[in-house]
GUVEX-589732 format. One line per field, with one value per atom (N, C-alpha, C, O): x, y, z; residue number from 1; atom name. Coordinates in Angstrom, 1 decimal, always signed. Each point is the difference from the previous one (the first is absolute). Layout:
GUVEX-589732
c1	c(X,...) .
c2	c(Y,...) .
c3	c(Z,...) .
pos	c(NUM,...) .
site	c(CA,...) .
END
This chain:
GUVEX-589732
c1	c(-11.4,+0.8,+1.4,+0.5,+0.0,+1.4,+1.0,-0.2,+1.2,+1.2,+0.9,+0.5,-0.1,+0.9,+1.4,+0.3,+0.6,+1.4,+0.6,+0.7,-1.0,+0.4,-0.4,+0.8,-2.1,-0.6,+0.6,+0.1,+0.3,+0.6,+1.4,+0.4,+0.4,+1.3,+0.0,+0.8,-1.7,-0.2,-0.3,+0.6,-1.6,-0.4,+1.2,+0.2,+0.6,+1.1,+1.1,+0.6,-0.4,+1.0,-0.4,+0.8,-2.1,-0.5,+0.2,+0.4,-0.7,+0.1,+1.5,+0.3,+0.6,+1.4,+0.4,+0.9,-1.4,+0.5,-0.6,+0.7,-1.8,-0.6,+0.9,+0.0,+0.6,+0.8,+1.4,+0.9,-0.6,+1.3,+0.5,-0.8,+2.0,+0.5,+0.1,+0.6,-1.2,+0.0,+1.3,+0.6,-0.2,+1.3,-0.3,-1.1,+2.3,-0.1,-0.2,+0.6,-1.5,-0.4,+1.2,+0.8,-0.8,+1.1,+0.0,+1.0,-2.2,+0.0,+0.7,+0.8,-1.1,+0.6,+1.6,+0.7,-0.3,+1.4,+0.7,+1.2,-1.9,+0.7,-0.2,+0.7,-1.4,-0.1,+1.3,+0.7,-0.3,+1.2,-0.3,-1.0,+2.0,+0.0,+0.9,+1.1,-1.9,+0.8,-0.6,-1.1,+1.8,-0.5,-1.2,-1.0,+1.1,-1.2,-1.2,-1.1,+1.2,-1.2,-0.5,-1.2,+2.1,-0.4,-0.7,-1.0,+1.4,-0.6,-1.3,-1.0,+0.9,-1.2,-1.1,-1.1,+1.5,-0.9,-0.7,-1.1,+1.7,-0.6,-1.0,-0.6,+0.4,-0.8,-0.9,+0.3,-1.6,-1.0,+0.5,+0.4,-0.4,+0.5,-0.8,-1.1,+1.7,-0.6,-1.2,-1.0,+1.0,-1.1,-1.3,-1.1,+1.3,-1.1,-0.4,-1.2,+2.0,-0.4,-0.8,-1.1,+1.6,-0.6,-1.4,-1.0,+0.8,-1.3,-1.0,-1.2,+1.7,-0.8,-0.4,-1.2,+2.0,-0.3,-1.0,-1.0,+1.2,-1.0,-1.3,-1.0,+0.9,-1.3,-0.7,-1.2,+2.0,-0.6,-0.5,-1.2,+2.0,-0.3,-1.3,-0.8,+0.7,-1.3,-1.1,-1.1,+1.3,-1.2,-0.4,-1.2,+2.2,-0.4,-0.7,-0.9,+1.4,-0.7,-1.4,-0.9,+0.7,-1.3,-0.9,-1.2,+1.6,-0.8,-0.3,-1.1,+2.1,-0.2,-0.9,-0.9,+1.0,-0.9,-1.4,-1.0,+0.9,-1.4,-0.7,-1.2,+1.9,-0.6,-0.5,-1.1,+2.1,-0.4,-1.2,-0.9,+1.0,-1.2,-1.2,-0.9,+0.7,-1.2,-0.4,-1.1,+2.1,-0.3,-0.5,-1.0,+1.7,-0.5,-1.3,-0.8,+0.6,-1.3,-1.2,-1.1,+1.3,-0.9,-0.4,-1.1,+2.1,-0.2,-0.2,-0.6,+0.9,-0.1,-1.3,-0.4,-0.3,-1.4,+0.3,+0.7,-1.5,+0.1,+1.3,+0.3,+0.5,+1.2,+1.2,+1.2,-1.5,+1.0,+1.1,+1.2,-1.6,+0.9,+1.0,+1.2,-1.6,+1.0,+0.9,+1.2,-1.8,+1.0,+0.9,+1.2,-1.7,+1.0,+1.1,+1.2,-1.5,+1.0,+1.0,+1.2,-1.7,+0.9,+0.9,+1.2,-1.8,+0.8,+1.1,+1.1,-1.5,+0.9,+1.2,+1.2,-1.5,+1.1,+1.0,+1.1,-1.6,+0.8,+0.9,+1.0,-1.2,+0.8,+1.4,+0.2,+0.7,+1.4,+0.5,-0.4,+1.2,+0.5,+1.5,+0.6,+0.1,+1.4,+0.9,+0.8,-1.0,+0.9,-0.2,+0.9,-2.3,-0.2,+0.5,+0.6,-0.9,+0.6,+1.5,+0.5,+0.1,+1.5,+0.4,+0.9,-1.5,+0.2,-0.3,+0.7,-1.7,-0.5,+1.1,+0.4,+0.1,+1.0,+1.3,+0.6,-0.2,+1.2,-0.3,+0.9,-2.1,-0.3,+0.2,+0.6,-1.3,+0.1,+1.4,+0.3,+0.6,+1.3,+0.9,+0.8,-0.9,+1.0,-0.4,+0.8,-2.1,-0.5,+0.6,+0.5,-0.5,+0.6,+1.5,+0.5,+0.3,+1.3,+0.3,+0.8,-1.6,+0.2,-0.5,+0.5,-1.4,-0.5,+0.8,-0.2,+1.0,+0.8,-0.9,+0.2,-1.3,-0.9,+0.5,+0.8,-1.1,+0.5,-0.7,-1.2,+2.0,-0.6,-0.4,+0.8,-1.9,-0.4,+0.8,-0.1,+1.0,+0.9,-0.8,+0.4,-1.5,-0.8,-0.7,-0.1,-0.4,-0.8,+0.8,-0.3,+1.4,+0.8,-0.7,+0.4,-1.4,-0.8,+0.4,+0.4,-0.6,+0.2,-1.1,-1.1,+1.5,-1.0,-1.0,+0.2,-1.5,-1.0,+0.0,+0.5,-1.0,+0.0,-1.5,-0.9,+0.8,-1.4,-0.9,-1.2,+1.8,-0.9,-0.3,-0.7,+1.3,-0.3,+1.3,+1.1,-1.1,+1.2,+0.3,-0.9,+2.2,+0.4,-0.4,-0.1,-0.1,-0.2,-1.4,-1.0,+1.1,-1.1,-0.5,+0.8,-2.0,-0.6,+0.0,-0.3,+0.7,-0.1,-1.3,-0.9,+0.7,-1.4,-0.2,+0.8,-2.1,-0.3,-1.6,-0.6,+0.1,-1.4,-0.8,-1.0,+1.5,-0.7,+0.0,-1.0,+2.0,+0.0,-1.0,-0.7,+0.5,-1.0,-1.4,-0.8,+0.6,-1.4,-0.3,-1.1,+2.2,-0.3,-0.4,-0.8,+1.5,-0.3,-1.4,-0.7,+0.4,-1.2,-0.7,+0.1,-0.9,-0.5,-0.9,-0.6,+0.5,-0.8,-1.5,-0.9) .
c2	c(+13.0,-1.0,+0.6,+0.7,-0.9,+0.5,-0.9,-1.2,+1.9,-0.8,-0.4,+0.8,-2.1,-0.5,+0.4,+0.5,-0.6,+0.2,-0.8,+0.5,-1.7,-0.9,+0.5,+0.1,+0.1,+0.5,+1.3,+0.2,+0.7,+1.3,-0.3,+0.7,-1.6,-0.3,-0.6,+0.5,-1.4,-0.6,+1.1,+0.1,+0.7,+1.1,+0.9,+0.4,-0.1,+1.0,-0.6,+0.6,-1.9,-0.8,+0.0,+0.1,-0.3,+0.0,+1.3,+0.1,+1.0,+1.4,+0.2,+0.6,-0.9,+0.1,-0.6,+0.5,-1.8,-0.6,+0.6,+0.0,+0.7,+0.8,+1.2,+0.4,+0.1,+1.2,-0.3,+0.9,-2.1,-0.3,+1.0,+0.3,+0.1,+0.9,+1.4,+0.9,-0.6,+1.3,+0.1,-1.1,+2.3,+0.2,-0.7,+0.0,-0.5,-0.6,+1.0,+1.1,-1.3,+0.9,+0.1,-0.9,+2.1,+0.3,-1.0,-0.3,-0.3,-1.1,-1.2,-0.6,+0.3,-1.2,+0.1,-0.9,+2.1,+0.3,+0.0,-0.4,+0.7,+0.1,-1.4,-0.2,-0.7,-1.3,-0.8,+0.1,-0.8,-0.8,-1.2,-0.6,+0.3,-1.2,-1.0,+0.2,-1.5,-1.1,-1.2,+0.0,-1.2,-1.2,-0.4,-0.5,+0.8,-0.4,+0.8,-0.6,+1.9,+0.7,-0.4,+0.0,-0.5,-0.4,-1.3,-0.2,-0.8,-1.3,+0.2,-0.7,+1.7,+0.3,+0.5,-0.3,+1.2,+0.6,-1.0,+0.3,-1.4,-0.9,-1.0,-0.8,+0.7,-0.9,+0.7,+1.0,-1.5,+0.6,-0.3,-1.2,+2.1,-0.3,-1.1,-0.3,-0.4,-1.2,+0.4,-0.7,+1.9,+0.4,+0.2,-0.3,+0.7,+0.2,-1.3,-0.2,-0.8,-1.3,-0.7,-0.6,+0.8,-0.7,+0.6,-0.7,+2.0,+0.5,-0.4,-0.2,+0.1,-0.5,-1.4,-0.4,-0.5,-1.4,+0.0,-0.8,+1.6,+0.1,+0.4,-0.7,+1.8,+0.4,-1.0,-0.2,-0.5,-1.0,-1.2,-0.5,+0.2,-1.2,+0.3,-0.9,+2.1,+0.4,+0.0,-0.4,+0.9,+0.0,-1.4,-0.3,-0.6,-1.4,-0.7,-0.8,+1.1,-0.6,+0.5,-0.7,+1.9,+0.6,-0.6,-0.3,+0.0,-0.6,-1.5,-0.5,-0.2,-1.4,+0.0,-0.9,+1.8,+0.0,+0.4,-0.5,+1.4,+0.3,-1.2,-0.2,-0.6,-1.2,-0.9,-0.5,+0.2,-0.8,+0.5,-0.8,+2.1,+0.6,-0.3,-0.4,+0.7,-0.3,-1.4,-0.3,-0.7,-1.4,-0.4,-0.7,+1.1,-0.3,+0.5,-0.6,+1.9,+0.6,-0.6,-0.2,-0.3,-0.8,-1.3,-0.4,-0.3,-1.4,-0.1,-1.0,+2.0,-0.1,+0.4,-0.5,+1.4,+0.4,+0.7,+1.0,-1.5,+0.7,-0.1,+0.7,-1.7,-0.4,+0.9,-0.2,+1.1,+0.7,+0.6,-0.2,+1.0,+0.8,-0.9,+0.4,-1.4,-0.9,-0.7,-0.1,-0.4,-0.6,+1.0,-0.3,+1.5,+1.1,+0.3,+0.1,+0.1,+0.3,-1.2,+0.2,-1.4,-1.2,+0.0,-0.3,+0.6,+0.1,+1.1,-0.2,+1.3,+1.1,-0.3,+0.2,-0.9,-0.4,-1.1,-0.1,-0.7,-0.9,+0.5,-0.6,+1.8,+0.6,+0.3,+0.5,-0.8,+0.3,+1.0,-0.1,+1.1,+0.9,+0.2,+1.1,-2.3,+0.1,+0.7,+0.8,-1.1,+0.6,+1.6,+0.8,-0.4,+1.5,+0.6,+1.1,-1.8,+0.6,+0.1,+0.8,-1.8,+0.1,+1.3,+0.7,-0.5,+1.2,+1.3,+1.0,-1.0,+1.2,+0.2,+1.1,-2.2,+0.1,+0.6,+0.9,-1.3,+0.5,+1.4,+0.9,-0.5,+1.3,+0.9,+1.1,-1.5,+0.8,+0.2,+1.1,-2.1,+0.1,+0.8,+0.8,-1.0,+0.5,+1.3,+0.8,-0.6,+1.2,+1.3,+0.8,-0.5,+1.3,+0.2,+1.1,-2.3,+0.0,+0.2,+0.8,-1.6,+0.0,+1.4,+0.4,+0.3,+1.3,+1.1,+1.2,-1.6,+1.0,+1.1,+1.2,-1.7,+0.9,+0.7,-0.6,+1.9,+0.8,-0.4,-0.5,+0.6,-0.4,+1.4,+0.9,-0.9,+1.1,-0.2,-1.1,+2.1,-0.2,+0.0,-0.6,+1.3,+0.1,-1.4,-0.3,-0.4,-1.2,-1.2,-1.1,+1.2,-1.2,-0.8,-1.1,+1.6,-0.7,+0.6,+1.1,-2.0,+0.5,+1.0,-0.1,+1.0,+1.0,-0.7,-1.0,+1.5,-0.6,+0.4,+1.1,-2.0,+0.3,+0.3,-0.8,+2.1,+0.4,-0.1,-0.2,+0.5,+0.0,-1.4,-0.2,-0.9,-1.3,-0.7,+0.3,-1.2,-0.7,-1.0,-0.5,+0.1,-1.0,-1.4,-0.9,+0.7,-1.3,-0.7,+0.7,-1.9,-0.8,-1.0,-0.6,+0.4,-1.0,-1.3,-0.2,-0.9,-1.3,-0.6,+0.5,-1.4,-0.5,-1.2,-0.8,+0.8,-1.0,-0.2,+0.5,-1.3,-0.2,+1.3,+0.2,+0.7,+1.2,+0.8,+0.8,-0.8,+0.7,-0.5,+0.7,-2.2,-0.6,+0.5,+0.3,-0.3,+0.3,+1.5,+0.4,+0.5,+1.4,+0.1,+0.8,-1.5,+0.0,-0.5,+0.6,-1.7,-0.7,-0.4,-1.2,+2.0,-0.2,-1.2,-0.3,-0.4,-1.2,+0.4,-0.9) .
c3	c(-7.9,+0.7,+0.3,-0.9,+2.1,+0.3,-0.7,-0.2,-0.2,-0.6,+1.0,+0.9,-0.9,+1.0,-0.3,-1.2,+2.1,-0.2,-1.2,-0.9,+0.9,-1.0,-1.4,-0.9,+0.8,-1.3,-0.4,-1.2,+2.1,-0.2,-0.6,-1.0,+1.6,-0.4,-1.4,-0.8,+0.5,-1.3,-1.1,-1.0,+1.4,-1.0,-0.4,-1.1,+2.3,-0.2,-0.9,-0.8,+1.0,-0.8,-1.4,-0.9,+0.6,-1.4,-0.6,-1.1,+1.9,-0.5,-0.4,-1.0,+1.9,-0.3,-1.2,-0.7,+0.4,-1.2,-1.2,-1.1,+1.1,-1.1,-0.3,-1.2,+2.2,-0.2,-0.5,+0.0,-0.5,-0.4,-1.2,-0.8,+0.9,-1.1,+0.5,-0.6,+1.8,+0.6,+0.8,+0.4,+0.0,+0.8,+1.3,+0.6,+0.0,+1.3,+1.1,-0.1,+1.0,+1.0,+1.0,+0.2,+0.5,+1.0,+1.1,+0.6,-0.2,+1.0,-0.5,+0.7,-2.0,-0.5,-0.1,+0.2,-0.5,-0.2,+1.4,+0.0,+1.0,+1.3,+0.7,+1.1,-1.5,+0.6,-0.2,-1.0,+2.1,-0.1,-0.8,+0.1,-1.0,-0.8,+0.6,+0.4,-0.3,+0.5,-0.5,-0.5,+0.5,-0.4,+0.9,-0.5,+1.8,+0.8,-0.4,-0.1,-0.2,-0.5,-1.3,-0.3,-0.6,-1.3,+0.1,-0.7,+1.5,+0.3,+0.7,-0.2,+1.1,+0.8,-0.9,+0.1,-1.0,-0.9,-1.0,-0.4,+0.1,-0.9,+0.6,-0.8,+2.1,+0.6,+1.0,+0.7,-0.7,+1.0,+1.4,+0.3,+0.6,+1.4,+0.6,-0.3,+1.2,+0.7,+0.8,+0.0,+0.6,+0.7,-0.8,+0.4,-1.7,-1.0,-0.4,+0.0,-0.4,-0.3,+1.1,-0.2,+1.4,+1.3,+0.1,+0.2,-0.2,+0.1,-1.0,+0.3,-1.6,-1.0,+0.2,-0.2,+0.7,+0.4,+1.2,-0.1,+1.0,+1.1,-0.5,+0.3,-1.1,-0.5,-0.9,+0.0,-0.8,-0.9,+0.9,-0.1,+1.1,+0.9,+0.8,+0.2,+0.3,+0.8,-0.9,+0.4,-1.6,-1.0,-0.4,+0.0,-0.2,-0.2,+1.2,-0.2,+1.4,+1.2,+0.2,+0.4,-0.7,+0.1,-1.0,+0.3,-1.5,-1.0,+0.4,-0.2,+0.7,+0.5,+1.1,+0.0,+1.0,+1.1,-0.3,+0.6,-1.6,-0.5,-0.6,+0.3,-1.0,-0.6,+1.1,+0.0,+1.0,+1.1,+0.8,+0.3,+0.0,+0.7,-0.7,+0.7,-2.0,-0.7,+0.1,+0.2,-0.4,+0.0,+1.4,+0.1,+0.9,+1.4,+0.4,+0.6,-1.1,+0.2,-0.6,+0.5,-1.8,-0.7,+0.6,-0.1,+0.7,+0.4,+1.5,+0.5,+0.4,+1.4,+0.6,+1.1,-1.7,+0.6,+1.3,+0.1,+0.9,+1.3,+0.8,+0.9,-1.4,+0.7,-0.6,+0.4,-1.3,-0.7,+0.8,-0.2,+1.2,+0.7,+0.8,+0.1,+0.4,+0.7,-1.0,+0.2,-1.3,-1.0,-0.7,-0.2,+0.0,-0.6,+1.0,-0.4,+1.6,+1.0,+0.1,+0.1,-0.1,+0.1,-1.3,+0.1,-1.2,-1.3,+0.1,-0.4,+1.0,+0.1,+0.8,-0.3,+1.4,+0.9,-0.5,+0.5,-1.5,-0.7,-1.1,-0.4,+0.1,-1.2,+0.4,+1.1,-2.0,+0.2,-1.1,-1.2,+1.6,-0.9,+0.2,+0.0,+0.2,+0.4,-1.0,+0.4,-1.7,-1.1,+0.1,+0.0,-0.1,+0.1,+1.2,+0.0,+1.1,+1.3,+0.1,+0.6,-1.3,+0.0,-0.9,+0.3,-1.4,-0.7,+0.8,-0.1,+0.8,+0.8,+1.1,+0.3,+0.3,+1.1,-0.6,+0.5,-1.8,-0.6,-0.3,+0.2,-0.7,-0.3,+1.2,+0.0,+1.1,+1.2,+0.6,+0.5,-0.7,+0.4,-0.9,+0.5,-1.8,-0.9,-0.7,-0.5,+0.4,-0.8,+0.4,-0.9,+2.2,+0.4,-0.4,-0.3,+0.5,-0.4,-1.5,-0.4,-0.4,-1.4,-0.6,-1.1,+1.7,-0.5,+0.7,-0.4,+1.4,+0.7,+0.6,-0.2,+0.9,+0.6,+1.2,+0.8,-0.7,+1.2,+1.2,+0.0,+1.2,+1.2,+0.8,+0.0,+0.7,+0.8,+1.3,+0.6,-0.3,+1.3,+1.3,+1.0,-1.1,+1.4,+0.3,+1.1,-2.2,+0.3,-0.3,+0.5,-1.3,-0.3,-1.1,-0.3,-0.3,-1.0,-1.5,-0.1,-0.9,-1.3,-0.4,+0.4,-1.3,-0.4,-0.9,-0.7,+0.9,-0.8,-1.5,-0.3,-0.5,-1.5,-0.3,+0.1,-0.7,-0.3,+1.2,-0.1,+1.3,+1.2,+0.6,+1.0,-1.7,+0.5,+0.5,-0.5,+1.5,+0.3,-1.0,-0.7,+0.5,-1.0,+0.4,-0.8,+2.1,+0.6,-0.6,+0.0,-0.4,-0.5,+1.0,+0.7,-0.6,+0.9,-0.6,-1.2,+2.0,-0.5,-0.1,+0.7,-1.6,-0.2,+0.9,+0.3,+0.3,+1.0,+0.0,-0.9,+1.8,+0.0,+0.2,-0.6,+1.5,+0.2,-1.3,-0.2,-0.7,-1.2,-0.9,-0.7,+0.7,-0.9,+0.4,-0.8,+2.2,+0.4,-0.1,-0.1,-0.1,-0.3,-1.4,-0.3,-0.6,-1.4,-0.3,-0.8,+1.4,-0.2,+1.3,+0.4,+0.2,+1.4,-0.1,-1.0,+2.1,+0.2,+0.1,+0.2) .
pos	c(1,1,1,1,2,2,2,2,3,3,3,3,4,4,4,4,5,5,5,5,6,6,6,6,7,7,7,7,8,8,8,8,9,9,9,9,10,10,10,10,11,11,11,11,12,12,12,12,13,13,13,13,14,14,14,14,15,15,15,15,16,16,16,16,17,17,17,17,18,18,18,18,19,19,19,19,20,20,20,20,21,21,21,21,22,22,22,22,23,23,23,23,24,24,24,24,25,25,25,25,26,26,26,26,27,27,27,27,28,28,28,28,29,29,29,29,30,30,30,30,31,31,31,31,32,32,32,32,33,33,33,33,34,34,34,34,35,35,35,35,36,36,36,36,37,37,37,37,38,38,38,38,39,39,39,39,40,40,40,40,41,41,41,41,42,42,42,42,43,43,43,43,44,44,44,44,45,45,45,45,46,46,46,46,47,47,47,47,48,48,48,48,49,49,49,49,50,50,50,50,51,51,51,51,52,52,52,52,53,53,53,53,54,54,54,54,55,55,55,55,56,56,56,56,57,57,57,57,58,58,58,58,59,59,59,59,60,60,60,60,61,61,61,61,62,62,62,62,63,63,63,63,64,64,64,64,65,65,65,65,66,66,66,66,67,67,67,67,68,68,68,68,69,69,69,69,70,70,70,70,71,71,71,71,72,72,72,72,73,73,73,73,74,74,74,74,75,75,75,75,76,76,76,76,77,77,77,77,78,78,78,78,79,79,79,79,80,80,80,80,81,81,81,81,82,82,82,82,83,83,83,83,84,84,84,84,85,85,85,85,86,86,86,86,87,87,87,87,88,88,88,88,89,89,89,89,90,90,90,90,91,91,91,91,92,92,92,92,93,93,93,93,94,94,94,94,95,95,95,95,96,96,96,96,97,97,97,97,98,98,98,98,99,99,99,99,100,100,100,100,101,101,101,101,102,102,102,102,103,103,103,103,104,104,104,104,105,105,105,105,106,106,106,106,107,107,107,107,108,108,108,108,109,109,109,109,110,110,110,110,111,111,111,111,112,112,112,112,113,113,113,113,114,114,114,114,115,115,115,115,116,116,116,116,117,117,117,117,118,118,118,118,119,119,119,119,120,120,120,120,121,121,121,121,122,122,122,122,123,123,123,123,124,124,124,124,125,125,125,125,126,126,126,126,127,127,127,127,128,128,128,128,129,129,129,129,130,130,130,130,131,131,131,131,132,132,132,132,133,133,133,133,134,134,134,134,135,135,135,135,136,136,136,136,137,137,137,137,138,138,138,138,139,139,139,139,140,140,140,140,141,141,141,141,142,142,142,142,143,143,143,143,144,144,144,144,145,145,145,145,146,146,146,146) .
site	c(N,CA,C,O,N,CA,C,O,N,CA,C,O,N,CA,C,O,N,CA,C,O,N,CA,C,O,N,CA,C,O,N,CA,C,O,N,CA,C,O,N,CA,C,O,N,CA,C,O,N,CA,C,O,N,CA,C,O,N,CA,C,O,N,CA,C,O,N,CA,C,O,N,CA,C,O,N,CA,C,O,N,CA,C,O,N,CA,C,O,N,CA,C,O,N,CA,C,O,N,CA,C,O,N,CA,C,O,N,CA,C,O,N,CA,C,O,N,CA,C,O,N,CA,C,O,N,CA,C,O,N,CA,C,O,N,CA,C,O,N,CA,C,O,N,CA,C,O,N,CA,C,O,N,CA,C,O,N,CA,C,O,N,CA,C,O,N,CA,C,O,N,CA,C,O,N,CA,C,O,N,CA,C,O,N,CA,C,O,N,CA,C,O,N,CA,C,O,N,CA,C,O,N,CA,C,O,N,CA,C,O,N,CA,C,O,N,CA,C,O,N,CA,C,O,N,CA,C,O,N,CA,C,O,N,CA,C,O,N,CA,C,O,N,CA,C,O,N,CA,C,O,N,CA,C,O,N,CA,C,O,N,CA,C,O,N,CA,C,O,N,CA,C,O,N,CA,C,O,N,CA,C,O,N,CA,C,O,N,CA,C,O,N,CA,C,O,N,CA,C,O,N,CA,C,O,N,CA,C,O,N,CA,C,O,N,CA,C,O,N,CA,C,O,N,CA,C,O,N,CA,C,O,N,CA,C,O,N,CA,C,O,N,CA,C,O,N,CA,C,O,N,CA,C,O,N,CA,C,O,N,CA,C,O,N,CA,C,O,N,CA,C,O,N,CA,C,O,N,CA,C,O,N,CA,C,O,N,CA,C,O,N,CA,C,O,N,CA,C,O,N,CA,C,O,N,CA,C,O,N,CA,C,O,N,CA,C,O,N,CA,C,O,N,CA,C,O,N,CA,C,O,N,CA,C,O,N,CA,C,O,N,CA,C,O,N,CA,C,O,N,CA,C,O,N,CA,C,O,N,CA,C,O,N,CA,C,O,N,CA,C,O,N,CA,C,O,N,CA,C,O,N,CA,C,O,N,CA,C,O,N,CA,C,O,N,CA,C,O,N,CA,C,O,N,CA,C,O,N,CA,C,O,N,CA,C,O,N,CA,C,O,N,CA,C,O,N,CA,C,O,N,CA,C,O,N,CA,C,O,N,CA,C,O,N,CA,C,O,N,CA,C,O,N,CA,C,O,N,CA,C,O,N,CA,C,O,N,CA,C,O,N,CA,C,O,N,CA,C,O,N,CA,C,O,N,CA,C,O,N,CA,C,O,N,CA,C,O,N,CA,C,O,N,CA,C,O,N,CA,C,O,N,CA,C,O,N,CA,C,O,N,CA,C,O,N,CA,C,O,N,CA,C,O,N,CA,C,O,N,CA,C,O,N,CA,C,O,N,CA,C,O,N,CA,C,O) .
END
């Protein structure tokens, strides 16, 4: 399994804590010390919290939709496809979509992503764009086809 950026940051932080008592690295000695940096170091960045909220929310929605899918499939019989499509179109993901919109707008700024001067687009992270797709009926039907 590939290690995500967040997992790598947490692992590195834990390894740094285990090495307490060793001499300070040259990188740490050269880092600027400021109140802002001190405060920033004690709190997970908002982009990281927001991504966790989005992932937890999507996982919860998938579980909820899977239960509904099974229930409708068991009770609908031959009418399942029409009922499932109607159910999919009734679903609202306002809170998650608001978080996704915030992520799409602020993530490149919060992470200070470089921009490709030729395209005017932010550089991809691990080969993928930072932009997340909002959830809608099409997303529901992709996850659980009728």
